[in-house]
VOGU-3710 file (C-alpha; in Angstrom, 3 decimals, decimal comma):
1> mprtvvvtga> 87,998/117,532/101,099  88,503/113,725/101,591  90,979/112,147/99,339  90,123/109,428/96,960  92,110/106,224/97,611  91,886/103,110/95,487  92,957/99,891/97,119  93,449/96,594/95,068  93,167/93,230/96,769  90,817/95,111/99,390
11> ssgigraaav> 88,707/92,169/100,183  90,895/90,559/102,804  94,149/90,654/104,487  96,401/93,644/104,320  94,336/95,391/101,656  91,262/95,187/103,819  93,115/96,288/106,852  94,511/99,338/104,951  91,123/100,257/103,587  89,604/100,230/107,015
21> slahrgdevi> 92,392/102,465/108,499  92,347/104,941/105,795  88,594/105,188/105,983  88,868/105,782/109,655  91,205/108,772/108,811  88,565/110,300/106,602  89,664/109,205/103,169  87,127/107,998/100,528  88,327/104,384/99,919  87,472/102,540/96,733
31> llgrdpgrla> 87,687/98,714/97,176  88,653/96,306/94,415  88,557/92,468/95,022  87,885/89,280/93,232  85,578/87,499/95,571  81,998/88,957/95,853  81,292/87,551/99,397  84,597/88,865/100,853  84,326/92,127/99,090  80,852/92,698/100,504
41> davaavreag> 82,274/91,914/104,046  84,940/94,459/103,509  82,618/97,108/102,394  80,715/96,530/105,664  83,962/96,948/107,656  84,957/100,072/105,770  81,548/101,656/106,171  81,704/101,041/109,984  85,153/102,543/110,086  84,472/105,585/107,994
51> grtppayrad> 80,692/106,174/108,417  79,946/105,867/104,733  79,447/102,960/102,206  82,484/102,750/100,063  82,373/102,231/96,210  83,425/98,677/95,411  84,422/97,009/92,080  84,682/93,309/91,422  87,501/92,435/89,027  89,552/89,166/88,525
61> favldevrat> 93,095/90,272/87,733  93,745/86,932/85,974  91,522/88,332/83,227  92,834/91,783/81,736  89,490/92,421/79,931  87,968/92,600/83,555  90,704/95,022/84,599  90,131/97,255/81,547  86,437/97,324/82,356  86,838/98,107/85,919
71> gariaadher> 89,509/100,757/85,249  87,033/102,470/82,797  84,419/102,384/85,416  86,641/103,809/88,134  87,744/106,653/85,646  84,206/107,367/84,877  82,897/107,629/88,214  85,656/109,509/89,878  87,474/112,679/88,720  90,520/112,213/90,780
81> vhvlagnagl> 92,464/109,462/92,486  94,809/110,699/95,121  96,383/107,406/96,164  96,347/104,040/94,300  97,424/101,204/96,480  98,459/98,286/94,287  98,050/95,436/96,762  96,461/92,598/94,720  98,596/89,625/94,723  98,819/85,758/95,361
91> ltavrpltad> 101,109/82,892/95,784  99,366/80,175/93,774  100,007/76,617/92,711  101,500/76,292/89,086  98,570/76,699/86,727  98,042/76,991/82,883  98,642/80,410/81,387  95,927/82,865/81,654  93,326/83,666/78,921  95,667/86,427/77,905
101> ghdptmqinh> 98,660/84,227/77,537  100,566/85,053/80,706  101,969/83,230/83,750  99,071/83,690/86,258  101,270/84,908/89,117  103,089/87,442/87,067  99,790/88,681/85,596  97,823/88,901/88,833  100,834/90,436/90,826  102,193/92,740/88,178
111> lagfllthll> 100,699/93,096/84,842  97,122/93,757/85,908  98,200/96,369/88,295  100,537/97,942/85,704  97,508/98,097/83,346  95,226/99,603/85,953  97,787/102,112/86,858  97,991/103,279/83,288  93,960/103,344/83,059  93,853/105,656/86,072
121> ldrlraavtp> 96,919/107,792/85,137  94,923/110,703/84,073  92,882/110,650/87,390  96,073/110,484/89,415  97,421/113,503/87,464  94,151/115,435/88,125  94,677/114,851/91,870  98,231/116,695/91,849  98,366/119,982/93,549  101,368/122,270/94,212
131> espalivtts> 100,870/121,119/97,896  100,464/117,522/97,495  101,388/114,840/95,030  99,381/111,909/93,936  100,759/108,593/95,401  101,289/105,076/94,056  101,981/102,482/96,862  102,707/98,917/95,622  102,914/95,911/97,871  106,115/93,960/97,082
141> siaeawgald> 108,050/91,480/99,214  111,441/90,225/100,195  110,798/87,363/97,934  112,046/89,580/95,134  115,522/88,274/96,217  114,984/84,770/94,539  112,899/85,686/91,657  113,994/84,854/88,100  112,437/87,581/86,107  112,893/87,707/82,361
151> vdrpgrrqhl> 112,266/91,557/82,005  111,985/91,179/78,221  109,265/88,513/78,556  107,531/88,985/81,853  104,501/86,852/81,104  106,523/83,658/80,235  105,573/80,449/81,977  107,116/79,828/85,463  107,343/76,213/86,723  107,869/76,789/90,365
161> rwlaygaskq> 105,487/78,853/92,557  107,939/80,446/94,655  110,120/81,490/91,610  107,048/82,878/89,908  106,151/84,821/93,119  109,691/86,048/93,464  109,717/87,309/89,763  106,599/89,100/90,190  107,784/90,825/93,440  110,939/92,017/91,395
171> anilftveaa> 108,595/93,363/88,773  106,764/95,395/91,529  109,914/97,122/92,622  111,271/97,587/89,016  107,779/99,102/88,131  108,217/101,608/91,078  111,695/102,555/89,968  110,715/103,319/86,519  107,346/104,912/87,395  109,288/107,264/89,637
181> rrwtasgivp> 111,715/108,205/86,728  108,766/108,805/84,353  106,212/110,366/86,500  107,688/112,169/89,718  108,240/115,386/87,646  104,440/115,466/86,912  103,659/115,221/90,731  103,136/111,477/91,118  105,256/109,642/93,774  105,559/106,002/93,455
191> tcyfpglihs> 106,869/103,916/96,356  106,700/100,189/97,374  107,019/98,174/100,513  107,597/94,758/102,063  104,919/94,114/104,730  106,565/91,213/106,443  104,965/87,886/107,277  101,351/88,175/107,698  98,438/86,006/109,022  95,994/86,017/106,047
201> gfgttspafs> 94,626/84,084/103,239  98,022/84,231/101,382  99,990/81,331/100,654  97,528/78,639/101,705  98,425/76,550/98,660  101,962/76,089/99,898  102,432/73,437/102,482  105,694/74,780/103,721  104,323/78,479/104,178  101,214/77,075/105,986
211> aarlapglfr> 103,431/75,060/108,251  105,541/78,133/109,094  102,351/79,959/110,326  102,476/77,543/113,421  105,737/79,164/114,632  104,951/81,531/117,357  105,552/85,152/116,824  106,689/84,831/113,226  103,598/86,008/111,512  101,767/89,413/112,343
221> ppaegadtlv> 98,122/90,429/112,000  97,026/92,127/108,787  96,791/95,507/110,464  100,497/95,525/111,257  101,242/94,479/107,639  99,183/97,362/106,495  100,940/99,874/108,712  103,640/100,880/106,268  101,150/100,960/103,433  99,116/103,504/105,350
231> wlatdpaari> 102,124/105,412/106,353  103,380/105,603/102,754  99,755/106,851/101,796  99,463/109,460/104,541  102,838/110,763/105,824  104,679/113,425/103,759  108,093/112,366/105,132  107,458/109,055/103,185  107,349/110,540/99,864  110,605/109,391/98,364
241> pggyfagral> 110,110/108,584/94,710  111,042/105,049/93,829  111,587/104,137/97,446  111,396/100,503/98,826  110,339/100,394/102,503  109,745/97,902/105,384  108,656/98,913/108,791  108,477/102,582/107,990  111,850/102,759/106,892  114,022/102,308/103,588
251> fratprstnp> 114,766/98,831/102,884  117,527/97,433/100,504  116,311/95,511/97,514  118,704/93,279/95,314  120,407/95,102/92,497  118,279/92,960/90,027  115,220/94,674/91,354  116,546/98,185/91,200  118,641/98,344/88,111  117,345/101,207/85,894
261> draarlwtss> 118,048/99,304/82,566  116,136/96,309/83,653  113,320/98,668/84,961  113,154/100,424/81,522  113,173/97,131/79,570  110,296/95,656/81,892  108,313/98,682/81,353  108,410/98,350/77,558  107,697/94,674/77,626  104,841/95,161/80,121
271> laavglpt> 103,135/97,647/77,906  103,257/95,154/75,017  101,936/92,455/77,265  98,911/94,307/78,299  98,164/95,873/74,941  99,296/99,380/75,494  101,219/101,435/72,830  104,990/101,257/73,389
//
């Protein structure tokens, strides 16, 4: 029986590369993306890799109502989710708060995925067997090291794009730490990883990041960035609850991103921020 794998941010870059690789291995991959045209192209690529047309759902993570609607549709259409790959994310210019009242980087990179995970939690639990856990794999970044995250007010306005991005990547790791504490006993194994510097559409709004792409050998293709994600989603040796990885090996995050008290406080404030009961 093929596994059901949900990949967010699947319409380009690392998410698309991971979806293609997982489909080639025989998984039923469900694609989530924001741009309809890129999502259609990703569907075609996954269909070619896996031999069947994958389900695809369009959702803008800057709008939590769209996340709620998409989560409900996936839950209605699929009885089980064996792997949830939370890969959607961006580095954006400073923008006004979202319609939900949150910093856009934090909402897109953390809060929307946090909400979607809760909406699919019953489907993840339904996939657990004595032989195999359900898996949550979240794309984080070494940028967590310079984030300034207020764990009690995660949606507060950030005024510098890289600080906002770093804060959201701290949130990804803290989410993984607390999810592992809460859910591992029920058979769900959350992990996260840093993919490295990747040639993709990421960071095109940053002149410095765009200039860095010109350095030879510094950036790798999306398939290489997706390699650790695919490994975490497929290899039993990678099932280390709460683990943070890079290059298929455990990777050290800063204490701010692994502190259990900060993780628990962020969880509580994130529940409130997305309208879930605390």
